[in-house]
DSSP file (Angstrom, degrees, kcal/mol; ACC not computed):
  #  RESIDUE AA STRUCTURE BP1 BP2  ACC     N-H-->O    O-->H-N    N-H-->O    O-->H-N    TCO  KAPPA ALPHA  PHI   PSI    X-CA   Y-CA   Z-CA
    1    1 A M              0   0    0      0, 0.0    96,-0.5     0, 0.0     2,-0.3   0.000 360.0 360.0 360.0 131.8  105.5   59.8   67.1
    2    2 A I  E     -aB  27  96A   0     24,-1.0    26,-2.5    94,-0.2     2,-0.4  -0.600 360.0-166.1 -78.3 140.1  108.0   57.9   69.2
    3    3 A Q  E     -aB  28  95A   0     92,-2.5    92,-2.9    -2,-0.3     2,-0.4  -0.961   9.2-159.3-126.8 146.6  109.3   54.6   67.7
    4    4 A I  E     -aB  29  94A   0     24,-2.3    26,-3.2    -2,-0.4     2,-0.9  -0.989  13.7-145.3-126.5 124.8  111.2   51.8   69.3
    5    5 A Y  E     -aB  30  93A   0     88,-3.2    88,-1.3    -2,-0.4     2,-0.3  -0.803  40.5-171.6 -84.9 110.8  113.2   49.3   67.3
    6    6 A H  E     -a   31   0A   0     24,-2.9    26,-0.6    -2,-0.9    27,-0.5  -0.826  35.7-170.8-122.5 142.6  112.5   46.3   69.5
    7    7 A N    >   -     0   0    0     -2,-0.3     3,-2.0     3,-0.2     7,-0.2  -0.959  15.3-156.4-126.8 111.0  113.7   42.7   69.9
    8    8 A N  T 3  S+     0   0    0     -2,-0.4    -1,-0.1     1,-0.3     6,-0.1   0.668  90.6  63.3 -64.4 -17.1  111.4   40.9   72.5
    9    9 A R  T 3  S+     0   0    0      4,-0.0     2,-0.5    -3,-0.0    -1,-0.3   0.574  87.9  87.4 -81.8  -8.6  114.2   38.4   73.2
   10   10 A C    <>  -     0   0    0     -3,-2.0     4,-2.4     1,-0.2     5,-0.2  -0.809  67.0-152.3 -98.9 125.2  116.5   41.1   74.5
   11   11 A T  H  > S+     0   0    0     -2,-0.5     4,-2.4     1,-0.2     5,-0.2   0.921  98.3  50.0 -59.4 -46.7  116.2   42.1   78.2
   12   12 A K  H  > S+     0   0    0      1,-0.2     4,-2.2     2,-0.2    -1,-0.2   0.881 110.8  50.4 -61.7 -38.1  117.4   45.7   77.6
   13   13 A S  H  > S+     0   0    0     -6,-0.2     4,-2.3     2,-0.2    -1,-0.2   0.905 110.2  49.0 -67.6 -41.5  114.9   46.1   74.8
   14   14 A R  H  X S+     0   0    0     -4,-2.4     4,-2.2    -7,-0.2    -2,-0.2   0.887 110.7  51.5 -64.4 -38.0  112.0   44.8   77.0
   15   15 A Q  H  X S+     0   0    0     -4,-2.4     4,-2.2     2,-0.2    -2,-0.2   0.907 109.9  49.0 -64.5 -41.3  113.1   47.2   79.7
   16   16 A A  H  X S+     0   0    0     -4,-2.2     4,-2.2     2,-0.2    -2,-0.2   0.905 109.8  51.5 -64.9 -41.3  113.1   50.1   77.3
   17   17 A L  H  X S+     0   0    0     -4,-2.3     4,-2.5     1,-0.2    -1,-0.2   0.911 109.8  49.9 -61.0 -42.4  109.6   49.1   76.1
   18   18 A Q  H  X S+     0   0    0     -4,-2.2     4,-2.6     2,-0.2    -2,-0.2   0.893 108.2  53.4 -62.6 -40.3  108.4   49.1   79.7
   19   19 A E  H  X S+     0   0    0     -4,-2.2     4,-1.2     2,-0.2    -1,-0.2   0.909 110.1  47.4 -61.5 -42.4  109.9   52.5   80.2
   20   20 A L  H  X>S+     0   0    0     -4,-2.2     4,-0.7     2,-0.2     5,-0.6   0.913 111.1  50.7 -65.6 -42.1  108.0   53.8   77.2
   21   21 A E  H ><5S+     0   0    0     -4,-2.5     3,-0.9     1,-0.2    -2,-0.2   0.911 110.2  50.4 -60.7 -41.5  104.8   52.2   78.4
   22   22 A N  H 3<5S+     0   0    0     -4,-2.6    -1,-0.2     1,-0.2    -2,-0.2   0.747  99.2  67.1 -67.5 -24.2  105.3   53.8   81.9
   23   23 A S  H 3<5S-     0   0    0     -4,-1.2    -1,-0.2    -3,-0.3    -2,-0.2   0.744  96.7-137.0 -70.6 -22.2  105.8   57.2   80.2
   24   24 A G  T <<5 +     0   0    0     -3,-0.9     2,-0.2    -4,-0.7    -3,-0.1   0.470  59.7 131.3  78.4   0.7  102.2   57.4   79.1
   25   25 A K      < -     0   0    0     -5,-0.6    -1,-0.3     1,-0.1     2,-0.2  -0.530  64.7-105.5 -86.0 154.0  103.3   58.7   75.7
   26   26 A N        +     0   0    0     -2,-0.2   -24,-1.0    -3,-0.1     2,-0.3  -0.567  49.7 163.4 -75.2 139.7  102.2   57.2   72.4
   27   27 A F  E     -a    2   0A   0     -2,-0.2     2,-0.4   -26,-0.1   -24,-0.2  -0.984  32.7-130.2-153.7 162.2  104.7   55.1   70.6
   28   28 A K  E     -a    3   0A   0    -26,-2.5   -24,-2.3    -2,-0.3     2,-0.5  -0.951  18.3-140.1-117.3 134.2  105.0   52.6   67.8
   29   29 A V  E     -a    4   0A   0     -2,-0.4     2,-0.6   -26,-0.2   -24,-0.2  -0.833  12.6-164.2 -95.5 127.1  106.9   49.3   68.2
   30   30 A I  E     -a    5   0A   0    -26,-3.2   -24,-2.9    -2,-0.5     2,-1.6  -0.947  10.3-153.6-111.7 113.0  109.0   48.2   65.3
   31   31 A Y  E >>  -a    6   0A   0     -2,-0.6     4,-2.4   -26,-0.2     3,-1.3  -0.661  17.0-172.9 -84.4  87.5  110.0   44.5   65.5
   32   32 A Y  T 34 S+     0   0    0     -2,-1.6    -1,-0.2   -26,-0.6   -25,-0.1   0.639  76.1  57.9 -68.3 -16.3  113.1   45.1   63.4
   33   33 A L  T 34 S+     0   0    0    -27,-0.5    -1,-0.3     2,-0.1    54,-0.1   0.808 113.8  39.8 -79.0 -28.6  114.0   41.4   63.0
   34   34 A E  T <4 S+     0   0    0     -3,-1.3    -2,-0.2     1,-0.2    -1,-0.1   0.850 134.3  21.9 -84.1 -38.6  110.6   40.7   61.5
   35   35 A T  S  < S-     0   0    0     -4,-2.4    -1,-0.2     0, 0.0    -2,-0.1  -0.706  88.7-162.1-128.6  79.1  110.5   43.8   59.4
   36   36 A P        -     0   0    0      0, 0.0    -3,-0.1     0, 0.0     2,-0.1  -0.238  24.2-104.8 -65.5 148.0  114.1   44.9   59.0
   37   37 A P        -     0   0    0      0, 0.0     2,-0.1     0, 0.0    -5,-0.0  -0.425  34.0-128.8 -67.1 145.6  115.0   48.4   57.9
   38   38 A D     >  -     0   0    0     -2,-0.1     4,-2.6     1,-0.1     5,-0.2  -0.255  37.1 -86.5 -83.0-178.0  116.1   48.8   54.4
   39   39 A Q  H  > S+     0   0    0      1,-0.2     4,-2.4     2,-0.2     5,-0.2   0.902 128.3  47.9 -59.6 -44.1  119.3   50.6   53.5
   40   40 A A  H  > S+     0   0    0      2,-0.2     4,-2.1     1,-0.2    -1,-0.2   0.913 113.1  48.0 -65.1 -43.1  117.7   54.1   53.3
   41   41 A Q  H  > S+     0   0    0      2,-0.2     4,-2.4     1,-0.2    -2,-0.2   0.904 112.5  49.4 -64.1 -40.9  115.9   53.6   56.7
   42   42 A L  H  X S+     0   0    0     -4,-2.6     4,-2.5     2,-0.2    -2,-0.2   0.905 109.9  50.2 -66.4 -41.7  119.1   52.4   58.3
   43   43 A K  H  X S+     0   0    0     -4,-2.4     4,-2.1    -5,-0.2    -1,-0.2   0.893 110.5  51.1 -62.6 -38.7  121.1   55.3   57.0
   44   44 A D  H  X S+     0   0    0     -4,-2.1     4,-2.4     2,-0.2    -2,-0.2   0.914 110.0  49.1 -64.6 -43.2  118.4   57.7   58.3
   45   45 A L  H  X S+     0   0    0     -4,-2.4     4,-2.3     2,-0.2    -2,-0.2   0.927 110.3  50.7 -59.9 -45.9  118.6   56.0   61.8
   46   46 A I  H  X>S+     0   0    0     -4,-2.5     5,-1.6     1,-0.2     4,-1.1   0.886 110.0  50.4 -61.2 -40.1  122.4   56.3   61.8
   47   47 A K  H  <5S+     0   0    0     -4,-2.1     3,-0.4     2,-0.2    -1,-0.2   0.922 110.9  48.4 -64.1 -44.1  122.1   60.0   61.0
   48   48 A K  H  <5S+     0   0    0     -4,-2.4    52,-1.3     1,-0.2    -2,-0.2   0.838 112.0  49.4 -65.3 -32.9  119.6   60.5   63.8
   49   49 A L  H  <5S-     0   0    0     -4,-2.3    -1,-0.2    50,-0.2    -2,-0.2   0.699 103.8-137.3 -76.2 -19.7  121.8   58.6   66.2
   50   50 A D  T  <5 +     0   0    0     -4,-1.1     2,-0.3    -3,-0.4    -3,-0.2   0.930  62.4 114.9  59.3  48.9  124.8   60.8   65.0
   51   51 A I  S   <S-     0   0    0     -5,-1.6    -1,-0.2     5,-0.0    -2,-0.1  -0.826  71.4 -98.1-134.4 173.1  127.1   57.8   64.9
   52   52 A R    >   -     0   0    0     -2,-0.3     3,-1.5    -3,-0.1     4,-0.5  -0.673  40.3-110.7 -88.8 152.5  129.1   55.8   62.3
   53   53 A P  G >  S+     0   0    0      0, 0.0     3,-1.9     0, 0.0     4,-0.3   0.862 116.4  60.4 -52.9 -39.6  127.5   52.6   61.1
   54   54 A F  G >  S+     0   0    0      1,-0.3     3,-1.3     2,-0.2    20,-0.0   0.815  96.0  62.6 -60.0 -28.9  130.1   50.4   62.8
   55   55 A E  G <  S+     0   0    0     -3,-1.5    -1,-0.3     1,-0.3     0, 0.0   0.651  99.1  55.7 -71.2 -14.1  129.0   51.9   66.2
   56   56 A L  G <  S+     0   0    0     -3,-1.9    34,-3.0    -4,-0.5     2,-0.3   0.442  86.0 106.9 -94.2  -2.8  125.5   50.4   65.6
   57   57 A I  B <  S-D   89   0B   0     -3,-1.3     2,-0.9    -4,-0.3    32,-0.2  -0.600  70.5-132.9 -82.2 134.1  126.9   46.9   65.2
   58   58 A R    >   -     0   0    0     30,-2.8     3,-1.0    -2,-0.3     6,-0.2  -0.781  20.7-168.9 -83.8 107.2  126.5   44.3   67.9
   59   59 A K  T 3  S+     0   0    0     -2,-0.9    -1,-0.1     1,-0.2     9,-0.1   0.515  78.0  61.0 -81.0  -4.7  130.0   42.9   68.2
   60   60 A T  T 3  S+     0   0    0      4,-0.1    -1,-0.2    28,-0.1     2,-0.1   0.515  76.6 113.0 -97.0  -6.7  129.0   40.0   70.4
   61   61 A E  S <> S-     0   0    0     -3,-1.0     4,-2.3     1,-0.1     3,-0.5  -0.409  73.1-128.2 -68.0 140.9  126.7   38.4   67.9
   62   62 A K  H  > S+     0   0    0      1,-0.2     4,-2.9     2,-0.2     5,-0.3   0.889 109.0  55.4 -54.7 -43.3  127.9   35.1   66.5
   63   63 A I  H  > S+     0   0    0      1,-0.2     4,-1.9     2,-0.2     5,-0.4   0.853 108.5  48.5 -63.3 -34.5  127.4   36.3   62.9
   64   64 A F  H  >>S+     0   0    0     -3,-0.5     4,-2.8    -6,-0.2     5,-2.3   0.954 113.1  46.8 -67.0 -49.6  129.7   39.3   63.6
   65   65 A I  H  <5S+     0   0    0     -4,-2.3    -2,-0.2     1,-0.2    -1,-0.2   0.904 118.9  40.8 -59.8 -43.6  132.4   37.1   65.2
   66   66 A E  H  <5S+     0   0    0     -4,-2.9    -1,-0.2    -5,-0.2    -2,-0.2   0.819 131.5  20.1 -76.6 -31.4  132.3   34.5   62.4
   67   67 A N  H  <5S+     0   0    0     -4,-1.9    -3,-0.2    -5,-0.3    -2,-0.2   0.681 132.4  20.9-115.1 -21.9  132.0   36.9   59.4
   68   68 A Y  T ><5S+     0   0    0     -4,-2.8     3,-2.5    -5,-0.4    -3,-0.2   0.639  76.0 121.1-128.1 -20.5  133.1   40.4   60.3
   69   69 A K  T 3 <S+     0   0    0     -5,-2.3     3,-0.1     1,-0.3    -4,-0.0  -0.245  89.0  11.0 -56.5 130.9  135.4   40.5   63.3
   70   70 A G  T 3  S+     0   0    0      1,-0.3     2,-0.3     0, 0.0    -1,-0.3   0.387 100.8 123.0  83.7  -3.8  138.8   42.0   62.4
   71   71 A K    <   -     0   0    0     -3,-2.5     2,-0.7     1,-0.0    -1,-0.3  -0.652  56.9-139.7 -92.2 148.4  137.6   43.2   59.0
   72   72 A T        +     0   0    0     -2,-0.3     2,-0.3    -3,-0.1    -3,-0.0  -0.926  30.9 173.9-106.8 110.6  137.7   46.8   57.9
   73   73 A L        -     0   0    0     -2,-0.7   -19,-0.1     1,-0.1     2,-0.1  -0.794  31.5-110.6-114.2 157.3  134.6   47.7   56.0
   74   74 A T     >  -     0   0    0     -2,-0.3     4,-2.2     1,-0.1     5,-0.2  -0.328  37.8-103.0 -74.6 166.5  133.3   51.0   54.6
   75   75 A D  H  > S+     0   0    0      1,-0.2     4,-2.3     2,-0.2     5,-0.2   0.913 124.8  51.2 -56.8 -42.8  130.3   52.7   56.1
   76   76 A T  H  > S+     0   0    0      1,-0.2     4,-2.6     2,-0.2    -1,-0.2   0.892 108.0  51.4 -63.0 -40.4  128.2   51.5   53.2
   77   77 A E  H  > S+     0   0    0      2,-0.2     4,-2.1     1,-0.2    -1,-0.2   0.874 109.1  50.6 -66.4 -36.3  129.4   47.9   53.6
   78   78 A W  H  X S+     0   0    0     -4,-2.2     4,-2.1     2,-0.2    -2,-0.2   0.915 110.8  49.1 -66.3 -41.7  128.5   48.0   57.3
   79   79 A V  H  X S+     0   0    0     -4,-2.3     4,-2.3     1,-0.2    -2,-0.2   0.935 110.8  50.4 -61.2 -45.5  125.0   49.3   56.4
   80   80 A D  H  X S+     0   0    0     -4,-2.6     4,-2.5     1,-0.2    -1,-0.2   0.891 108.1  53.3 -59.0 -40.2  124.7   46.5   53.9
   81   81 A A  H  X S+     0   0    0     -4,-2.1     4,-2.5     1,-0.2    -1,-0.2   0.898 110.1  47.1 -62.6 -41.0  125.8   43.9   56.5
   82   82 A M  H  < S+     0   0    0     -4,-2.1     7,-0.2     2,-0.2    -1,-0.2   0.851 111.1  51.4 -70.5 -33.7  123.0   45.1   58.9
   83   83 A V  H  < S+     0   0    0     -4,-2.3    -2,-0.2     1,-0.2    -1,-0.2   0.921 115.7  41.8 -65.4 -43.1  120.5   45.1   56.1
   84   84 A E  H  < S+     0   0    0     -4,-2.5    -2,-0.2     1,-0.3    -1,-0.2   0.859 131.1  25.8 -71.0 -36.5  121.5   41.5   55.3
   85   85 A H    ><  +     0   0    0     -4,-2.5     3,-2.6    -5,-0.2    -1,-0.3  -0.714  66.5 178.9-130.3  79.4  121.7   40.5   59.0
   86   86 A P  G >  S+     0   0    0      0, 0.0     3,-1.9     0, 0.0    -1,-0.1   0.692  74.7  77.3 -60.4 -17.6  119.5   42.7   61.1
   87   87 A I  G 3  S+     0   0    0      1,-0.3    -5,-0.1   -54,-0.1   -26,-0.1   0.737  84.4  67.1 -61.3 -20.2  120.5   40.8   64.2
   88   88 A L  G <  S+     0   0    0     -3,-2.6   -30,-2.8    -7,-0.2     2,-0.4   0.656  77.4 103.5 -73.2 -15.6  123.7   42.8   64.0
   89   89 A I  B <  S-D   57   0B   0     -3,-1.9   -32,-0.2    -7,-0.2   -33,-0.0  -0.539  78.1-120.2 -75.4 125.8  121.8   46.0   64.8
   90   90 A E        -     0   0    0    -34,-3.0    -1,-0.1    -2,-0.4     3,-0.1  -0.272  45.0-100.6 -59.7 149.9  122.3   47.3   68.3
   91   91 A R  S    S+     0   0    0      1,-0.2   -85,-0.1    11,-0.1   -79,-0.1  -0.946  76.6  21.5-143.6 160.7  119.1   47.5   70.3
   92   92 A P        -     0   0    0      0, 0.0    11,-2.5     0, 0.0     2,-0.5   0.675  60.1-176.8 -82.5 152.2  116.9   49.0   71.5
   93   93 A I  E     -BC   5 102A   0    -88,-1.3   -88,-3.2     9,-0.2     2,-0.5  -0.956   6.6-163.6-111.4 128.8  116.8   52.2   69.4
   94   94 A V  E     -BC   4 101A   0      7,-2.7     7,-2.3    -2,-0.5     2,-0.4  -0.959   8.7-169.0-115.7 129.8  114.3   54.8   70.4
   95   95 A V  E     +BC   3 100A   0    -92,-2.9   -92,-2.5    -2,-0.5     2,-0.3  -0.933  15.7 171.7-122.9 138.1  113.4   57.6   67.9
   96   96 A K  E >   -BC   2  99A   0      3,-2.9     3,-1.7    -2,-0.4     2,-0.2  -0.894  66.6 -48.8-144.1 115.1  111.5   60.8   68.2
   97   97 A G  T 3  S-     0   0    0    -96,-0.5   -49,-0.1    -2,-0.3    -1,-0.0  -0.419 122.4 -17.0  62.7-125.9  111.5   63.2   65.3
   98   98 A D  T 3  S+     0   0    0     -2,-0.2     2,-0.4    -3,-0.1    -1,-0.2   0.137 123.6  81.2-101.1  21.2  115.0   63.8   64.0
   99   99 A K  E <   +C   96   0A   0     -3,-1.7    -3,-2.9    13,-0.1     2,-0.3  -0.959  51.2 173.9-127.0 145.3  116.7   62.4   67.2
  100  100 A A  E     -C   95   0A   0    -52,-1.3     2,-0.3    -2,-0.4    -5,-0.2  -0.981   9.1-164.9-145.0 155.3  117.4   58.8   68.2
  101  101 A V  E     -C   94   0A   0     -7,-2.3    -7,-2.7    -2,-0.3     2,-0.8  -0.987  27.4-125.4-137.3 149.6  119.2   57.0   71.0
  102  102 A I  E     -C   93   0A   0     -2,-0.3     2,-2.6    -9,-0.2    -9,-0.2  -0.886  34.6-136.0 -87.3 115.1  120.4   53.5   71.6
  103  103 A A        +     0   0    0    -11,-2.5   -87,-0.1    -2,-0.8   -10,-0.1  -0.287  49.0 148.1 -80.5  58.2  118.7   52.9   75.0
  104  104 A R  S    S+     0   0    0     -2,-2.6     2,-0.2     1,-0.2    -2,-0.1  -0.929  75.2  29.3-130.7 106.0  121.7   51.3   76.7
  105  105 A P  S >  S-     0   0    0      0, 0.0     3,-2.2     0, 0.0    -1,-0.2   0.560 100.4-129.6 -74.0 166.2  121.4   52.1   79.5
  106  106 A T  G >  S+     0   0    0      1,-0.3     3,-2.3    -2,-0.2     4,-0.2   0.787 101.2  74.3 -55.3 -31.8  117.6   52.4   79.6
  107  107 A E  G >  S+     0   0    0      1,-0.3     3,-1.8     2,-0.2     4,-0.3   0.711  76.2  79.3 -58.1 -20.4  117.8   55.8   81.2
  108  108 A R  G X  S+     0   0    0     -3,-2.2     3,-1.6     1,-0.3     4,-0.5   0.730  74.5  76.9 -62.1 -19.8  118.9   57.2   77.8
  109  109 A I  G X> S+     0   0    0     -3,-2.3     4,-2.1     1,-0.3     3,-1.7   0.837  80.2  69.6 -58.5 -31.4  115.3   57.1   76.8
  110  110 A K  H <> S+     0   0    0     -3,-1.8     4,-1.9     1,-0.3    -1,-0.3   0.799  87.5  64.9 -58.9 -28.3  114.8   60.3   78.9
  111  111 A E  H <4 S+     0   0    0     -3,-1.6    -1,-0.3    -4,-0.3    -2,-0.2   0.815 110.4  37.9 -61.8 -29.1  116.9   62.2   76.3
  112  112 A I  H <4 S+     0   0    0     -3,-1.7    -2,-0.2    -4,-0.5    -1,-0.2   0.834 114.4  52.9 -89.1 -38.5  114.0   61.4   73.8
  113  113 A L  H  <        0   0    0     -4,-2.1    -2,-0.2     1,-0.2    -3,-0.2   0.780 360.0 360.0 -73.8 -27.7  111.1   61.9   76.2
  114  114 A D     <        0   0    0     -4,-1.9    -1,-0.2    -5,-0.2    -2,-0.1   0.483 360.0 360.0 -74.1 360.0  112.0   65.3   77.5
């Protein structure tokens, strides 16, 4: 089952959702700000994305700028920060099986759909 970690306030996330709807494939929408991933789920996502936790951080968010910018944290500390402040999680994330992509640009979804 395809999943999209979605924030309806985000244009890119809405575009990715539209792309999934247009694909005709079944998918599940996870509103990650309402039901944030826990530490284990986030670590699993990061593994599927094949990135370091810091690469999943939205560096333009106010909370990042005010609390984390310029700091050197461990991978675990970055995961903890995203669990505490899910707004820091880059979006949208599209997952299928053991693979995931950050759908920026939206065309990256094709990597999952094929």
